[in-house]
MISEMAR-612811 format. One record per residue (C-alpha): residue number from 1; residue in three letters; x negated, y negated, z. Coordinates in Angstrom, 3 decimals. Layout:
<rs>
{r NUM; 'ALA'; {X; Y; Z}}
...
</rs>
This chain:
<rs>
{r 1; 'MET'; {85.139; -87.420; 34.736}}
{r 2; 'ILE'; {85.104; -85.339; 31.597}}
{r 3; 'SER'; {85.903; -81.750; 30.800}}
{r 4; 'THR'; {83.554; -79.990; 28.233}}
{r 5; 'LEU'; {81.316; -77.415; 27.061}}
{r 6; 'TYR'; {77.729; -77.219; 27.834}}
{r 7; 'HIS'; {75.656; -74.435; 26.448}}
{r 8; 'ASP'; {78.839; -72.561; 26.115}}
{r 9; 'ARG'; {79.792; -72.872; 29.754}}
{r 10; 'ARG'; {82.728; -74.728; 30.969}}
{r 11; 'ALA'; {81.484; -78.040; 32.538}}
{r 12; 'PHE'; {82.297; -81.439; 33.651}}
{r 13; 'HIS'; {80.323; -84.649; 33.411}}
{r 14; 'ILE'; {80.266; -88.120; 34.508}}
{r 15; 'GLU'; {77.924; -90.641; 32.911}}
{r 16; 'ASN'; {77.250; -94.574; 32.631}}
{r 17; 'ALA'; {75.099; -96.540; 30.196}}
{r 18; 'SER'; {71.853; -94.611; 31.043}}
{r 19; 'LEU'; {72.721; -91.453; 32.908}}
{r 20; 'ARG'; {74.829; -88.389; 32.348}}
{r 21; 'VAL'; {75.341; -85.725; 35.245}}
{r 22; 'THR'; {76.752; -82.397; 33.953}}
{r 23; 'ALA'; {77.974; -79.766; 36.340}}
{r 24; 'LEU'; {78.995; -76.033; 35.682}}
{r 25; 'ALA'; {82.598; -75.184; 36.489}}
{r 26; 'GLU'; {81.348; -71.549; 37.815}}
{r 27; 'GLY'; {78.516; -71.714; 40.250}}
{r 28; 'GLY'; {78.638; -75.425; 40.600}}
{r 29; 'HIS'; {75.159; -75.829; 39.106}}
{r 30; 'ILE'; {73.974; -79.271; 38.460}}
{r 31; 'ALA'; {73.160; -78.330; 34.954}}
{r 32; 'GLY'; {71.866; -81.547; 33.468}}
{r 33; 'LEU'; {70.411; -84.739; 34.590}}
{r 34; 'LEU'; {70.450; -86.725; 31.061}}
{r 35; 'TYR'; {68.484; -89.984; 30.770}}
{r 36; 'LYS'; {70.504; -91.190; 27.816}}
{r 37; 'PRO'; {67.840; -93.686; 26.256}}
{r 38; 'THR'; {65.365; -91.005; 25.452}}
{r 39; 'GLY'; {67.616; -87.698; 25.516}}
{r 40; 'VAL'; {65.634; -86.270; 28.218}}
{r 41; 'ASN'; {66.995; -83.666; 30.708}}
{r 42; 'PRO'; {64.414; -82.713; 33.300}}
{r 43; 'LEU'; {66.181; -79.700; 34.486}}
{r 44; 'TRP'; {65.794; -76.033; 33.350}}
{r 45; 'GLN'; {67.872; -74.512; 30.680}}
{r 46; 'PRO'; {67.032; -70.819; 30.526}}
{r 47; 'PRO'; {66.006; -69.434; 27.172}}
{r 48; 'TRP'; {68.521; -66.447; 27.559}}
{r 49; 'PRO'; {72.239; -66.934; 26.677}}
{r 50; 'SER'; {74.161; -68.242; 29.906}}
{r 51; 'ILE'; {77.663; -66.675; 30.522}}
{r 52; 'GLU'; {80.410; -67.556; 33.111}}
{r 53; 'PRO'; {79.282; -65.340; 36.379}}
{r 54; 'SER'; {83.007; -64.073; 36.357}}
{r 55; 'ALA'; {82.516; -62.451; 32.992}}
{r 56; 'TRP'; {79.324; -60.465; 33.968}}
{r 57; 'SER'; {79.178; -56.528; 34.486}}
{r 58; 'PRO'; {76.044; -54.378; 34.358}}
{r 59; 'ASP'; {77.846; -52.429; 31.369}}
{r 60; 'LYS'; {78.767; -55.083; 29.024}}
{r 61; 'TYR'; {75.605; -57.620; 29.852}}
{r 62; 'PRO'; {72.627; -55.466; 30.342}}
{r 63; 'ILE'; {70.041; -58.286; 29.400}}
{r 64; 'TYR'; {70.479; -59.620; 32.838}}
{r 65; 'GLY'; {69.690; -56.499; 34.690}}
{r 66; 'ASN'; {71.592; -54.521; 37.314}}
{r 67; 'ASP'; {70.460; -56.052; 40.877}}
{r 68; 'SER'; {71.210; -58.510; 43.189}}
{r 69; 'GLU'; {69.913; -61.174; 41.210}}
{r 70; 'SER'; {71.740; -60.204; 37.684}}
{r 71; 'LYS'; {74.971; -62.264; 38.258}}
{r 72; 'LEU'; {73.288; -65.291; 39.195}}
{r 73; 'LEU'; {70.638; -65.073; 36.498}}
{r 74; 'ALA'; {73.608; -64.540; 33.933}}
{r 75; 'GLY'; {74.869; -68.149; 34.875}}
{r 76; 'ILE'; {71.975; -70.281; 36.710}}
{r 77; 'MET'; {70.895; -73.471; 35.041}}
{r 78; 'GLY'; {69.150; -76.472; 36.406}}
{r 79; 'HIS'; {70.054; -77.129; 40.005}}
{r 80; 'ASN'; {71.621; -74.463; 42.072}}
{r 81; 'LEU'; {72.766; -74.557; 45.619}}
{r 82; 'CYS'; {71.669; -71.562; 47.963}}
{r 83; 'LEU'; {74.135; -70.975; 50.965}}
{r 84; 'ASP'; {74.167; -69.290; 53.170}}
{r 85; 'ILE'; {71.135; -67.240; 52.368}}
{r 86; 'PHE'; {68.008; -68.326; 50.681}}
{r 87; 'GLY'; {66.302; -65.507; 48.727}}
{r 88; 'PRO'; {67.261; -61.970; 48.235}}
{r 89; 'PRO'; {70.292; -60.152; 50.417}}
{r 90; 'SER'; {69.443; -57.336; 52.512}}
{r 91; 'GLY'; {69.987; -53.962; 51.104}}
{r 92; 'ASP'; {73.338; -53.609; 53.078}}
{r 93; 'GLU'; {74.474; -57.018; 52.018}}
{r 94; 'ALA'; {73.590; -56.193; 48.370}}
{r 95; 'ARG'; {75.767; -52.935; 48.511}}
{r 96; 'ALA'; {78.754; -55.176; 49.768}}
{r 97; 'GLY'; {78.304; -57.748; 47.297}}
{r 98; 'ILE'; {76.184; -60.447; 48.309}}
{r 99; 'VAL'; {74.093; -61.535; 45.313}}
{r 100; 'ALA'; {70.557; -63.659; 45.599}}
{r 101; 'HIS'; {70.858; -66.893; 46.946}}
{r 102; 'GLY'; {74.380; -66.478; 48.432}}
{r 103; 'GLU'; {77.835; -66.845; 46.850}}
{r 104; 'ALA'; {78.153; -70.242; 45.939}}
{r 105; 'GLY'; {76.043; -70.005; 42.588}}
{r 106; 'VAL'; {78.300; -67.418; 41.275}}
{r 107; 'LEU'; {81.948; -68.361; 42.504}}
{r 108; 'PRO'; {84.283; -70.741; 40.493}}
{r 109; 'TRP'; {84.377; -74.432; 41.908}}
{r 110; 'GLN'; {87.325; -77.008; 42.040}}
{r 111; 'PHE'; {86.443; -80.499; 40.223}}
{r 112; 'GLU'; {88.211; -83.562; 40.701}}
{r 113; 'SER'; {87.469; -87.325; 39.584}}
{r 114; 'ILE'; {86.503; -89.925; 42.047}}
{r 115; 'PRO'; {85.599; -93.634; 41.299}}
{r 116; 'ASN'; {82.427; -93.521; 39.367}}
{r 117; 'GLY'; {81.749; -89.866; 39.905}}
{r 118; 'LEU'; {83.058; -86.343; 40.631}}
{r 119; 'ARG'; {84.249; -84.334; 43.867}}
{r 120; 'CYS'; {83.606; -80.346; 43.763}}
{r 121; 'ARG'; {84.306; -77.689; 46.313}}
{r 122; 'CYS'; {83.907; -73.899; 46.766}}
{r 123; 'VAL'; {85.023; -71.667; 49.575}}
{r 124; 'LEU'; {82.632; -68.796; 50.386}}
{r 125; 'PRO'; {84.723; -65.610; 51.328}}
{r 126; 'PHE'; {82.021; -63.632; 52.563}}
{r 127; 'ALA'; {80.165; -66.127; 54.415}}
{r 128; 'GLN'; {83.364; -67.889; 55.673}}
{r 129; 'LEU'; {81.995; -71.332; 54.646}}
{r 130; 'ALA'; {83.430; -74.278; 52.969}}
{r 131; 'PHE'; {81.269; -76.527; 50.745}}
{r 132; 'GLU'; {82.089; -79.824; 49.246}}
{r 133; 'ARG'; {79.800; -82.039; 47.103}}
{r 134; 'THR'; {80.631; -85.546; 45.819}}
{r 135; 'ILE'; {78.209; -87.069; 43.286}}
{r 136; 'VAL'; {78.450; -90.911; 42.551}}
{r 137; 'LEU'; {76.466; -92.626; 39.768}}
{r 138; 'ASP'; {74.878; -96.013; 40.744}}
{r 139; 'ASP'; {72.965; -97.246; 37.501}}
{r 140; 'LEU'; {69.891; -94.728; 37.399}}
{r 141; 'ARG'; {70.750; -93.054; 40.496}}
{r 142; 'ALA'; {73.068; -90.032; 41.490}}
{r 143; 'LEU'; {74.111; -90.267; 44.964}}
{r 144; 'ILE'; {75.080; -87.047; 46.511}}
{r 145; 'HIS'; {76.806; -86.244; 49.689}}
{r 146; 'GLU'; {77.490; -82.688; 50.648}}
{r 147; 'THR'; {79.639; -80.915; 53.754}}
{r 148; 'VAL'; {79.259; -77.432; 54.904}}
{r 149; 'GLU'; {82.442; -76.262; 57.044}}
{r 150; 'ASN'; {82.346; -73.173; 59.158}}
{r 151; 'LEU'; {85.480; -71.459; 58.834}}
{r 152; 'ALA'; {84.719; -68.698; 61.426}}
{r 153; 'ASN'; {85.257; -68.754; 65.201}}
{r 154; 'LEU'; {81.474; -68.132; 65.779}}
{r 155; 'ASP'; {78.240; -70.222; 65.950}}
{r 156; 'ARG'; {76.037; -68.855; 63.132}}
{r 157; 'PRO'; {72.459; -69.426; 61.444}}
{r 158; 'ILE'; {72.421; -70.361; 58.005}}
{r 159; 'ALA'; {70.188; -71.280; 55.067}}
{r 160; 'TRP'; {70.855; -74.414; 53.015}}
{r 161; 'THR'; {68.638; -75.113; 50.097}}
{r 162; 'GLN'; {68.860; -77.278; 46.957}}
{r 163; 'HIS'; {67.216; -74.878; 44.129}}
{r 164; 'VAL'; {66.100; -77.617; 41.984}}
{r 165; 'THR'; {64.349; -76.205; 39.004}}
{r 166; 'LEU'; {62.512; -78.257; 36.152}}
{r 167; 'GLY'; {61.935; -76.724; 32.409}}
{r 168; 'PRO'; {60.533; -77.560; 29.034}}
{r 169; 'PRO'; {60.323; -79.794; 27.293}}
{r 170; 'PHE'; {60.102; -82.274; 30.336}}
{r 171; 'LEU'; {57.966; -79.568; 32.246}}
{r 172; 'ASN'; {54.515; -79.477; 30.430}}
{r 173; 'PRO'; {51.762; -76.972; 32.046}}
{r 174; 'GLY'; {48.807; -79.026; 32.959}}
{r 175; 'ILE'; {50.104; -82.370; 32.156}}
{r 176; 'THR'; {53.434; -82.801; 34.269}}
{r 177; 'GLN'; {52.314; -84.859; 37.634}}
{r 178; 'PHE'; {53.876; -84.541; 41.083}}
{r 179; 'ARG'; {54.034; -86.648; 44.211}}
{r 180; 'VAL'; {55.432; -85.033; 47.152}}
{r 181; 'THR'; {55.772; -86.288; 50.951}}
{r 182; 'ALA'; {54.124; -82.772; 51.946}}
{r 183; 'THR'; {51.905; -82.122; 54.763}}
{r 184; 'LYS'; {51.107; -78.745; 55.695}}
{r 185; 'SER'; {51.626; -75.595; 53.584}}
{r 186; 'ARG'; {51.689; -71.865; 53.494}}
{r 187; 'ALA'; {51.882; -69.360; 50.470}}
{r 188; 'ILE'; {54.469; -66.830; 50.823}}
{r 189; 'GLY'; {53.161; -63.405; 52.206}}
{r 190; 'GLU'; {50.230; -65.180; 53.715}}
{r 191; 'THR'; {48.999; -66.321; 57.217}}
{r 192; 'THR'; {46.510; -69.020; 55.833}}
{r 193; 'ASP'; {47.613; -72.723; 56.591}}
{r 194; 'HIS'; {47.008; -75.297; 53.928}}
{r 195; 'ASN'; {47.041; -79.260; 53.671}}
{r 196; 'TRP'; {48.959; -80.583; 50.704}}
{r 197; 'PRO'; {47.765; -80.732; 47.904}}
{r 198; 'GLU'; {45.865; -77.551; 48.241}}
{r 199; 'LEU'; {48.902; -75.605; 47.358}}
{r 200; 'ALA'; {50.354; -78.135; 44.638}}
{r 201; 'PRO'; {52.044; -76.917; 41.691}}
{r 202; 'SER'; {49.562; -75.205; 39.301}}
{r 203; 'ALA'; {49.210; -73.149; 36.049}}
{r 204; 'THR'; {49.069; -69.804; 37.928}}
{r 205; 'PRO'; {51.456; -67.175; 37.281}}
{r 206; 'SER'; {54.466; -66.773; 39.504}}
{r 207; 'ALA'; {53.861; -68.165; 43.177}}
{r 208; 'TYR'; {55.889; -69.526; 46.030}}
{r 209; 'ALA'; {54.374; -72.071; 48.609}}
{r 210; 'ALA'; {56.484; -73.723; 51.562}}
{r 211; 'HIS'; {55.585; -77.416; 52.289}}
{r 212; 'LEU'; {56.160; -79.088; 55.526}}
{r 213; 'MET'; {57.902; -82.584; 54.479}}
{r 214; 'ASP'; {56.034; -85.279; 56.634}}
{r 215; 'PRO'; {57.411; -85.548; 60.252}}
{r 216; 'SER'; {56.307; -89.218; 60.453}}
{r 217; 'ARG'; {58.743; -90.515; 57.676}}
{r 218; 'ASP'; {62.581; -90.604; 57.618}}
{r 219; 'ASP'; {62.780; -89.877; 53.841}}
{r 220; 'ALA'; {61.216; -87.083; 52.243}}
{r 221; 'GLY'; {61.053; -86.365; 48.634}}
{r 222; 'PHE'; {59.261; -85.534; 45.138}}
{r 223; 'THR'; {58.604; -87.229; 41.966}}
{r 224; 'ALA'; {57.628; -85.628; 38.738}}
{r 225; 'TRP'; {56.806; -87.149; 35.695}}
{r 226; 'THR'; {55.648; -86.246; 32.102}}
{r 227; 'PRO'; {53.667; -88.646; 29.803}}
{r 228; 'ASN'; {55.850; -88.042; 26.514}}
{r 229; 'SER'; {59.153; -87.877; 28.368}}
{r 230; 'LEU'; {58.962; -91.775; 29.221}}
{r 231; 'VAL'; {61.022; -90.943; 32.494}}
{r 232; 'ALA'; {60.264; -89.905; 36.022}}
{r 233; 'LEU'; {62.658; -87.539; 38.086}}
{r 234; 'SER'; {62.739; -88.236; 41.779}}
{r 235; 'TYR'; {64.914; -86.393; 44.868}}
{r 236; 'VAL'; {64.938; -88.132; 47.896}}
{r 237; 'TRP'; {66.466; -86.924; 51.108}}
{r 238; 'LYS'; {66.630; -87.264; 54.838}}
{r 239; 'ARG'; {63.526; -85.152; 56.244}}
{r 240; 'ALA'; {65.902; -84.544; 59.324}}
{r 241; 'ASP'; {68.332; -82.587; 57.076}}
{r 242; 'PHE'; {66.013; -80.736; 54.888}}
{r 243; 'PRO'; {62.415; -80.448; 56.467}}
{r 244; 'TRP'; {60.999; -78.119; 53.789}}
{r 245; 'LEU'; {60.069; -78.031; 50.186}}
{r 246; 'GLY'; {59.452; -74.760; 48.650}}
{r 247; 'ILE'; {57.664; -74.640; 45.256}}
{r 248; 'TRP'; {58.015; -71.789; 42.833}}
{r 249; 'GLU'; {56.538; -71.392; 39.456}}
{r 250; 'GLU'; {57.272; -68.654; 36.813}}
{r 251; 'ASN'; {54.593; -69.017; 34.172}}
{r 252; 'LYS'; {55.532; -66.166; 31.248}}
{r 253; 'SER'; {54.734; -63.608; 33.826}}
{r 254; 'ARG'; {57.988; -61.745; 34.453}}
{r 255; 'PRO'; {58.318; -58.851; 31.837}}
{r 256; 'GLN'; {61.693; -57.552; 32.937}}
{r 257; 'THR'; {65.168; -58.771; 31.393}}
{r 258; 'PRO'; {66.493; -61.408; 31.088}}
{r 259; 'TRP'; {62.773; -63.045; 31.681}}
{r 260; 'LEU'; {60.940; -61.193; 28.839}}
{r 261; 'SER'; {57.800; -63.139; 29.574}}
{r 262; 'GLN'; {59.197; -66.181; 27.760}}
{r 263; 'THR'; {60.024; -68.585; 30.786}}
{r 264; 'GLN'; {58.157; -71.309; 32.079}}
{r 265; 'THR'; {59.933; -73.184; 35.032}}
{r 266; 'CYS'; {58.800; -75.144; 38.408}}
{r 267; 'GLY'; {61.211; -74.931; 41.240}}
{r 268; 'MET'; {61.171; -77.967; 43.840}}
{r 269; 'GLU'; {63.441; -76.273; 46.399}}
{r 270; 'PHE'; {64.221; -78.400; 49.361}}
{r 271; 'GLY'; {66.106; -77.155; 52.264}}
{r 272; 'VAL'; {66.206; -75.840; 55.987}}
{r 273; 'SER'; {64.143; -72.753; 55.450}}
{r 274; 'PRO'; {60.521; -72.592; 54.093}}
{r 275; 'PHE'; {60.728; -69.347; 52.320}}
{r 276; 'PRO'; {63.501; -67.240; 50.217}}
{r 277; 'GLU'; {63.554; -64.277; 52.318}}
{r 278; 'PRO'; {66.403; -61.977; 53.690}}
{r 279; 'ARG'; {68.787; -63.396; 56.453}}
{r 280; 'ARG'; {66.942; -61.364; 59.360}}
{r 281; 'LYS'; {63.402; -62.048; 58.485}}
{r 282; 'MET'; {64.619; -65.952; 58.307}}
{r 283; 'ILE'; {65.761; -65.494; 61.849}}
{r 284; 'ASP'; {63.042; -63.392; 63.063}}
{r 285; 'ARG'; {60.470; -65.645; 61.901}}
{r 286; 'GLY'; {61.053; -68.201; 64.213}}
{r 287; 'PRO'; {59.493; -71.999; 64.023}}
{r 288; 'LEU'; {56.834; -72.595; 61.368}}
{r 289; 'PHE'; {54.512; -75.650; 62.395}}
{r 290; 'ASP'; {56.711; -76.142; 65.135}}
{r 291; 'THR'; {59.518; -76.785; 62.953}}
{r 292; 'PRO'; {62.978; -74.717; 62.805}}
{r 293; 'THR'; {63.275; -72.231; 59.716}}
{r 294; 'PHE'; {67.204; -72.421; 59.628}}
{r 295; 'ARG'; {70.270; -74.250; 60.672}}
{r 296; 'TRP'; {72.807; -73.345; 63.143}}
{r 297; 'ILE'; {76.558; -74.270; 62.342}}
{r 298; 'GLY'; {78.811; -74.280; 65.326}}
{r 299; 'ALA'; {82.396; -72.413; 65.353}}
{r 300; 'ARG'; {84.896; -74.440; 63.098}}
{r 301; 'GLN'; {82.183; -77.305; 62.833}}
{r 302; 'THR'; {80.735; -79.283; 59.847}}
{r 303; 'LEU'; {77.159; -80.183; 58.704}}
{r 304; 'THR'; {76.664; -82.884; 56.408}}
{r 305; 'ALA'; {73.474; -84.051; 54.280}}
{r 306; 'ASP'; {73.239; -87.031; 51.773}}
{r 307; 'TYR'; {70.370; -87.339; 49.101}}
{r 308; 'ARG'; {69.801; -89.072; 46.031}}
{r 309; 'VAL'; {68.314; -88.476; 42.353}}
{r 310; 'ILE'; {66.863; -91.302; 40.437}}
{r 311; 'LEU'; {65.549; -91.430; 37.115}}
{r 312; 'THR'; {62.961; -93.987; 36.537}}
{r 313; 'PRO'; {61.799; -95.312; 32.766}}
{r 314; 'ALA'; {58.296; -94.851; 33.037}}
{r 315; 'LYS'; {55.148; -94.967; 30.760}}
{r 316; 'THR'; {53.060; -94.258; 33.489}}
{r 317; 'MET'; {53.510; -92.411; 37.152}}
{r 318; 'PRO'; {55.796; -95.058; 38.820}}
{r 319; 'GLU'; {55.607; -96.318; 42.410}}
{r 320; 'THR'; {57.720; -93.425; 44.248}}
{r 321; 'PRO'; {60.814; -94.225; 45.924}}
{r 322; 'PHE'; {59.807; -92.880; 49.311}}
{r 323; 'SER'; {56.495; -94.815; 49.348}}
</rs>
């Protein structure tokens, strides 16, 4: 593990002959998944300057706005952890200091080296959760193990989502192809159900749709490939851990700062909840497609999840690792 600067941010990276994985010291974001032979990183690098979340204030950095998203937007990059909410806080939570997608994305994390990888941790003081992630490199794969520990003496419902965001130059509207183990789908704010791929990624303005991962498969996942990238990116996880994949797009449609109608992204967000929404709405929603929409964690108990990231050299869309 090497301490470094990445887009002017304090970071740590691990690498082998083909793959370099970079994680940010504040926020813990997996900011880079570099395929070294071609120099391609499929993950999103925001077009605005990135700062440490601890440095943000609305007066000093008005470019990021002044709401519950601002502190996160100041430092977000690539793959963000959403815990213990997925989406915006309630008004009361925001006034109490909770940010969009929860505290993990704005906290300082601790890092240590392990064989062929790294271990990183953070404690969420408001949520009373401890989180740990290990990343181990295995050729063109990054093997990831996560643990969420409930520090409270109460059972509680949580959201837990991997907010993976792809960006240019890997992401190319109308050209990037996707393969997903999805079945049923529903767009946010609607009641009409669809079958995949009716709500697949498209070139429409900002949109979000939730997709149920195939209940007949043990593994769930997605693969994204762009012809000129010469590499495909796959995430594969246990469907029992994360039954939902949300797909979100931003196609230069947000005029407010820091977006300024300049950003194109595609979020492939897999987790225990279908939609980014406040905590009470997540709980009140109840099951969707006969599938839970949040996860319970017992008092003083832990939950774990494993998933893997795979970069595949490819001149054409390769066979997916979840076929």
